SEVOTI-867254 format. One record per atom (N, C-alpha, C, O): z, y, x; residue in one letter. Coordinates in steps of 0.1 Angstrom, whole numbers, padded with zeros to 4 digits, always signed. Atoms other than C-alpha are relative to their C-alpha. Layout:
N
ZYXA ...
This chain:
116
-0003-0012+0002M +1088-0010+0381M -0015+0002-0006M -0025-0004-0001M +0012-0001+0004T +1059+0004+0361T -0003+0015+0003T +0006+0023+0006T +0003-0014-0002P +1040+0038+0366P +0007+0010-0011P +0008+0022-0009P -0009-0010+0005E +1061+0053+0339E +0013+0003+0002E +0019+0013-0001E -0015+0001-0006H +1094+0043+0353H +0000+0010+0012H +0008+0019+0014H +0001-0009-0013L +1080+0059+0387L +0000+0016+0000L +0006+0023+0008L +0008-0012+0003C +1063+0090+0375C +0010+0013+0006C +0006+0022+0014C -0010-0010-0003E +1095+0112+0378E +0007+0001+0013E +0011+0012+0017E -0006+0002-0011L +1109+0101+0409L -0010+0006+0011L -0022+0006+0011L +0009-0005-0011P +1101+0117+0442P -0006-0010+0007P +0000-0021+0009P +0011+0009-0007L +1072+0100+0459L -0004+0004+0013L -0010+0014+0016L +0004-0005-0014V +1067+0097+0495V -0013-0010+0001V -0012-0022-0004V +0014+0006-0003V +1029+0085+0504V -0010+0002+0012V -0010+0012+0020V +0010-0001-0011F +1003+0080+0528F -0009+0011-0003F -0012+0014-0015F +0009-0010+0002E +0981+0108+0535E -0014-0002-0009E -0019-0012-0010E +0011+0002+0007A +0952+0115+0513A -0013-0005+0006A -0018-0002+0017A +0011+0005-0004G +0923+0098+0517G -0002-0015+0006G -0012-0020+0008G -0001+0011-0008S +0938+0066+0532S -0002-0010-0010S -0002-0007-0022S +0004+0011+0011S +0930+0035+0513S +0013-0006-0007S +0012-0011-0018S -0010+0003+0010T +0966+0027+0502T +0003+0011-0007T +0008+0008-0018T -0003-0008+0008R +0969+0060+0490R -0009+0004-0012R -0005+0009-0023R +0008+0002+0014L +0938+0058+0466L +0002-0011-0007L -0003-0012-0018L -0003+0013+0008L +0948+0025+0456L +0014+0007-0010L +0015+0004-0022L -0012-0004+0005I +0982+0042+0446I -0005+0011-0011I -0001+0010-0022I +0005-0012+0010N +0965+0072+0429N -0007-0007-0013N -0005-0002-0024N +0008+0006+0008E +0943+0049+0411E +0011-0008-0012E +0010-0008-0024E -0008+0009+0010W +0971+0025+0396W +0011+0011-0008W +0017+0008-0019W -0006-0010+0010F +0989+0058+0383F -0013+0006-0012F -0012+0008-0024F +0009-0005+0007L +0958+0072+0370L -0005-0008-0013L -0009-0004-0024L +0003+0011+0012Q +0951+0039+0350Q +0010+0001-0009Q +0006-0005-0020Q -0011-0004+0008A +0982+0047+0332A +0001+0011-0006A +0008+0012-0016A +0000-0013+0009G +0973+0083+0322G +0010+0010+0012G +0011+0022+0009G -0009-0007-0007I +0996+0096+0351I -0005+0007+0013I -0010+0000+0022I +0004-0006-0013R +0989+0122+0379R +0010+0003+0007R +0017+0012+0004R -0014-0002-0007V +1016+0120+0403V -0002+0013+0012V -0013+0017+0017V +0000-0010-0010K +1027+0148+0427K +0011-0005+0013K +0023-0004+0014K -0013+0005-0012P +1042+0134+0458P +0009+0010+0008P +0003+0021+0009P -0008-0007-0006V +1071+0150+0476V -0005+0003+0017V -0004+0014+0023V +0004-0001-0013T +1058+0142+0511T -0010-0011-0001T -0010-0021-0008T +0010+0008-0004E +1026+0127+0525E +0000+0002+0015E +0001+0013+0022E -0002+0003-0014L +1028+0110+0558L -0011-0011+0005L -0016-0019-0003L +0011+0007-0002G +1004+0093+0581G +0008-0017+0006G +0001-0026+0009G -0008+0012-0006S +1028+0064+0593S +0009-0008-0008S +0020-0003-0012S -0010+0009+0009I +1043+0035+0575I +0015+0000+0003I +0024-0001-0005I -0015+0001-0008E +1074+0035+0599E +0008+0013-0008E +0018+0013-0014E -0006-0011+0006A +1079+0072+0589A +0004+0000-0016A +0015+0004-0020A -0004+0004+0015I +1077+0064+0551I +0010-0008-0001I +0019-0002-0006I -0012+0008+0002K +1102+0036+0552K +0012+0008+0005K +0023+0009-0001K -0013-0008-0005E +1124+0059+0573E +0006+0009-0010E +0018+0010-0012E -0002-0011+0012M +1123+0086+0544M +0007-0006-0011M +0017-0002-0015M -0006+0008+0013V +1129+0062+0517V +0016-0006+0004V +0025-0006-0005V -0009+0007-0005A +1156+0045+0537A +0011+0014+0000A +0023+0011-0001A -0008-0010-0002A +1172+0079+0540A +0002+0006-0015A +0006+0018-0016A -0001-0006+0013G +1172+0085+0503G -0009+0013-0006G -0006+0020-0016G +0007-0012+0004L +1146+0111+0502L -0012-0002-0010L -0021+0007-0012L +0010+0006+0010G +1123+0091+0477G -0004-0012+0003G +0001-0018+0012G +0002+0011-0001Y +1105+0061+0471Y -0015-0002+0004Y -0022+0008+0005Y +0010+0002-0007S +1074+0047+0484S -0007-0012-0009S +0000-0018-0018S +0011+0012+0006I +1044+0019+0470I -0002-0003+0015I -0006+0008+0020I +0007+0005-0012V +1036+0002+0507V -0006-0014-0002V -0003-0021-0012V +0005+0013+0001P +1016-0029+0515P +0013-0011+0001P +0022-0008+0009P -0011+0011-0001R +1041-0062+0511R -0001-0002+0015R +0010-0005+0020R -0004+0007-0012M +1035-0070+0546M +0004+0010+0009M +0005+0007+0021M -0010-0011-0009A +1052-0038+0559A +0015-0003-0003A +0023-0001+0006A -0011+0005+0004V +1082-0051+0542V +0002-0013-0003V +0012-0016-0009V -0001+0016+0002A +1077-0088+0541A +0013-0007+0008A +0020-0015+0003A -0013+0002-0008A +1104-0094+0571A +0013+0005-0007A +0014+0016-0014A -0011-0007+0005V +1137-0088+0562V +0005+0012+0012V +0010+0022+0007V -0002-0012-0008H +1141-0065+0596H -0006+0010-0002H -0003+0021+0002H +0009-0011+0002H +1114-0046+0582H +0006+0010-0013H +0003+0021-0016H -0004-0005+0012R +1133-0040+0550R +0015+0008+0004R +0022+0012-0006R -0013-0006-0001R +1165-0024+0564R +0003+0012-0006R -0004+0021-0003R -0004-0008+0010G +1182-0002+0539G -0011+0005-0011G -0012+0016-0017G +0010-0002+0013L +1151-0007+0515L +0004-0009-0011L +0011-0019-0009L +0000+0009+0012Q +1151-0023+0482Q -0015-0004-0004Q -0023+0006-0006Q +0012+0000+0002V +1118-0039+0473V -0002-0007-0012V +0005-0017-0015V +0000+0004+0013L +1107-0043+0439L -0016-0004-0004L -0025+0001+0003L +0013+0004+0004Q +1076-0059+0419Q -0006+0015-0009Q +0001+0022-0016Q +0006-0008+0009L +1051-0034+0404L -0005-0006-0013L -0007-0018-0014L +0007+0003+0014V +1038-0037+0369V -0008+0008-0005V -0003+0019-0006V +0004+0009-0005P +1011-0039+0365P +0000-0003+0017P +0003+0006+0025P +0002+0002-0016G +1005-0055+0402G -0011+0009+0008G -0020+0014+0001G +0010-0006-0007L +0984-0039+0429L -0007-0011+0010L +0000-0018+0017L +0004+0009-0009S +0959-0059+0449S -0014+0008+0006S -0020+0017+0000S +0011-0006-0009R +0933-0050+0475R -0010-0011+0004R -0005-0021+0007R +0008+0010-0008T +0901-0070+0488T -0004+0007+0013T -0008+0018+0015T +0002-0002-0014L +0899-0071+0525L -0014-0007+0005L -0019-0016-0002L +0012+0009-0007G +0869-0083+0545G +0002-0002+0018G +0011+0004+0025G +0000+0005-0016I +0864-0097+0582I -0013+0006+0004I -0023+0003-0002I +0015-0004-0008A +0836-0079+0604A +0001-0008+0013A +0011-0008+0021A +0002+0008-0013L +0824-0100+0631L -0014+0008+0004L -0022+0014-0003L +0011-0003-0007R +0798-0092+0657R -0012-0012-0004R -0010-0024-0005R +0012+0007+0004Q +0764-0105+0649Q -0006-0009+0015Q -0013-0019+0014Q +0005+0004-0015D +0756-0113+0689D +0008-0012+0004D +0003-0021+0011D -0009+0010-0007K +0787-0135+0696K +0004-0011-0011K +0006-0008-0023K +0002+0013+0006P +0791-0170+0685P +0017+0000-0004P +0026+0005+0003P -0013-0001+0004V +0823-0176+0664V +0005-0014+0005V +0001-0026+0003V -0006+0011-0006S +0849-0197+0683S +0006-0008-0012S +0007-0005-0024S -0006+0009+0008K +0866-0228+0671K +0013+0004-0006K +0017-0002-0016K -0012-0003+0007A +0899-0210+0666A -0002+0011-0012A +0007+0012-0021A +0003-0008+0010L +0882-0182+0645L -0003-0007-0011L +0002-0004-0021L +0006+0006+0010R +0863-0208+0626R +0011-0005-0009R +0009-0005-0021R -0010+0005+0008Q +0896-0223+0615Q +0005+0012-0005Q +0008+0009-0017Q -0008-0010+0007V +0912-0190+0606V -0008+0002-0012V -0003+0000-0023V +0010-0005+0011L +0878-0179+0585L +0001-0012-0010L +0002-0009-0022L +0001+0009+0015D +0879-0214+0565D +0013+0000-0004D +0013-0005-0015D -0009-0001+0007A +0914-0210+0559A +0004+0009-0010A +0011+0007-0019A +0001-0009+0009L +0910-0178+0545L -0009-0001-0010L -0006+0005-0021L +0007+0005+0006H +0882-0191+0528H +0008-0007-0013H +0008-0002-0025H -0007+0007+0007N +0904-0218+0513N +0013+0006-0008N +0018+0000-0018N -0011-0007+0006L +0931-0195+0503L -0006+0009-0010L +0000+0011-0020L +0005-0006+0014N +0909-0174+0482N -0006-0007-0010N -0008-0002-0021N +0003+0010+0008A +0895-0204+0466A +0010-0006-0010A +0008-0014-0019A -0014+0009+0005T +0932-0213+0456T +0002+0010-0012T +0006+0021-0009T -0005-0008+0013P +0938-0199+0418P +0013+0002+0004P +0021-0006+0010P -0015-0002+0000P +0970-0179+0416P +0008-0008-0007P +0020-0006-0007P 
């Protein structure tokens, strides 16, 4: 689905100022489109419920609909162009990194180093 396909449909989004909302707004703006959401909510579950009830569509993080039980009543489509965001990990400087956390950090680093 492209911004052009979606711009005329009723959009249900996160509240203004949230990182996901900013990303969505930028995605539309890059296509020269300024969207006017029909509803702004602060909860991913509330957004999914409104979409499942047929009150509009939304753009949500993939992990919010990754599991089948998270998709009840929803259809998940690919965006073109795709959206992505960079996340970081914040750690305390005064605490040593445990072996388990080191393994997670190494796995994330290796994942990031793998070309798509």
